[in-house]
N, C-alpha and C positions, 0 to 999 in steps of 0.2 A: 731515095728515102723520103717519106712523106712527113712533113712538118706542118702542123696546124696552129699551135699556140707557142709563142716565143716570148720570153721575158727579156727586156733590154734594160740593163742597168746603166747608170750614168747617161741617161737619155738627153739631158740638157747640155752635155759637153759637145766639143767640136765634132767628134766622130759620131756620137749619138744623134746629134742634130741632122747630120747628113743621112743617116740610116733610117730614121723613123718613117719617112714617106715611102721609100721603095719597099721597106719591109711590110708596112701596112697594106700596100697594094697587092702583095703576094701571099699574105697570110690570112687565115681565117680569123685569127685573134692575136694582136700585138699588145703586150702589157709593158708600157714604158714607165720606168721608175727613176726617180731622182730625189735628192734631199730638198730640192727647190720645187715650187709649184710648176706644173706643166698644164698645157691646154691641148686637148686631143687634136690631131691633124685631120681627122675624118673618121668615117665609119670603120669599125674593126679595130680601132686603137683605144685601149683603156689607159688612163694615166693614174699613177699613184705616187704620193709623196711619202718616202720612207727613208730611214737612215741606214738600214741593213747593218746594224751594229753588232749583231751576233748571229749564230747559226739559226736559232729559233726565229729571229726576225726575218731572215732570208727565206726559211722554209715556209713561212706563212704567205710569202709573196709568190714563190715559184711552184708551190704544190699544184700538180695538175698540168704543168707545162710540158711540152715535148723537148724544149731546149732553152738554154739561157745564153745570151750574148752579154758577157760581163765586161763593161767598159769603165765602171766606177773606180775611182782611185786618185792618187796624187799623180798629176800628169807631167811633172818635170822635176828637175833636181831640187832636193829639199833635205832638211835634216833627216838622218837615218831613222830616228824613232817615228817620224811622220810617215816615212816610206814603208816601214815595217807594219805600222797600223793600217795605213790606207791601202797598200798594194799587196803585201804578203798575207797579213791576217784577213784582210777583206776577201782575197781570193780563196783562202782556206774556208771561210764561212760559206762562200758560194759552192765550192766543191763538196763540202761535207753536207750542206743542205740538199744538194742534188742527189747525193748518195742516199740520204735518209728518205727523200720523197720519191725516188725512182725516176727523176729526170734523166733522159737517156744521153743527152749530148750537151756539152758546155764549150762555147767558143770564148777563149780568153784573149784579152788585149795584151799582147806582148809588144815589143818595140824594136825597131832597127838599132836603137842605142845599146842594145845588148851586145852588139859587135862593133861599136863605134870607134874602137881603138885600132882596128885593122887599117892599113894604109889604103888610100883610094885606088891604087893601081892593082890591088888584089881582089879578084872576084870571090865572094864569100857565099858558101852554102849553109843551110841550116844544120848540117851535120858537123860543121867545124866548131872548135871550142869557143866559148864566149870570150869576148874581150870588151867588157862594158866600158863606156866612156865616162862613167860617173856612178854615184850611189843610186840614182834612178835606174840606170842600166843593171846594177847589181840586184835591185828589187825585182826586175823582170826575169833575171836568171832564176831567182827563187820561185817566181810565179810559174815558169815553165817546169821547174822541178816538181812543184806540187801537182801540176797537171799530169805529168808523167807518173807520179806515184799513184794518183787516183785512177789512172787508166790501167796500170799494171796490177795494182792490188785489189781494186774494187770493180773493175770492168766498165768504168765510165768512159764514154767516148769524148775525147778532148782534142780540140784544135787550138793551137796557139798561133795567132796571127801577128807577125812582126811588122807592125804598121809603119808605113813610110811617112813622108811629109805631106799630110793631107791639107791641100789648099785648092781653091778654085782654079788657080793656075800657078806655075812656079814663079817665085819672086826673087830668088837669089841663086848664085851659081851652084851651090850644093844641091839645090832642088832639081837640077838637070839630071842628077843621078838618083835622087831619093823621092821624087814627087809621086804621090798617089792621088789620082784624080777622084772626084766624088763618084763618078760612074764606076770606076774600077774598084773603089772601096766597097760599094754596094755589091758588086759582082763577086768579090772575094768572100765577103761575109755570107752571101747566099750559098756559095759553093761550100763554105765551111759548115753551114747548117745542114745541107742536103746531100753531100757526097756520101754514097754508101761505102761500106767496107773500111771505115776509119776506126782505129782504136786510139792511137795518139799520133799527132803530127804537129810539127812546128814549121811554119812557112812564112816567107817574106810576102807581105802584101804591098806591092809596088807596081806602078804603071810600067808599060813596055818601053822604058826610057833607053835611048841609044847608049847613054853613058852610065847605066845603072851599075851599082856596086854588087848586087846580089843575084844569086841564081833563083830562077822561078821554079816552084815545086809543081811538077806535072800531076802529082797525086790528088790535088784538089779539083782538077778538071776545069779550072778557069784560066783563060788566056786573056791577060789585060790588053786593052785596045789603044790607050792613049800614050803619047810620047812627049815628054817635056821638051824635046829638041825643037819642036815647032815654035817654041817661045824663046829660043836661045838668043836671037838677035835683039830682043827687048831687054836683056839682062846685062848690065855692065860688069866687066871684070871676069868674064868666063874664062878666057884664055889663061890669064895669070893664075886664077884659082886652081885649075886642073894641072897646070905646068908645075906647080909647087908640090904636088902629091901630098895633100893634107890628110890627116886621119879621116876616116869615113864620117865620124861624128862632127867634123868641122869644129866650130867654136865650142860645142858641147864637150869636146874631148880635151879642152885646155884645162890646166890645173886651176887657173883663175876662176873658171866657171863653177867648179865645185866649191872652191874656197869661198866664193861670194854667196852662192845660192844655198849651199848645204851647211857651211860652217860659219857663215856670217863674218868672214874675215876680209 
């Protein structure tokens, strides 16, 4: 599948900052968008400051693009109204604007926290029922449902990437299972943009970690290369963490995490 022009929303965020340079090098035109000011990383990248508060706002930015990588939104546990506005309604704006303007493919940022209440000892595939570890995970369930609706009803090509723990290197025991290296992150997104024959798919974007919790989706055609295990000796508490069989979401799956971050208790 040939892709020349891609719009990247949330380009100033953690994932967007990792993707801008590798996408710029591979594309004819990258349009990086965020609500904060951006500076172009080099030839072929255009930067735009936009709030993307409604369908018309989004359509004016993505019109003429071949694909959109949608990363903008609330990135962690938060009050439900904020998550509905930032993640669910924001995703609807992107999908509806893509339908109206004829953009062929949308890559949506889903999250591993959509299944964070599964036990660590269980290997999880994207076909298994959601078990979100908080309200943030609930919002990503809705994001994937919207993607499926627009694929089934309107013929949009949608890839939902359940993004792992994106860090330069793993820094805590959970990351030995959930780490997504920057190189593998770029590889998954490029595959999500260019893989032919996709109508809808949800897939975990995680490095080839020896202890990973999740099945890798062969349908995207990308095989991750990095393994968090090479860093295991540098991380304290690994043996105790995995011996206790915590939920896959770790601390994110605790009741206290949602009470503090979403309900202010």
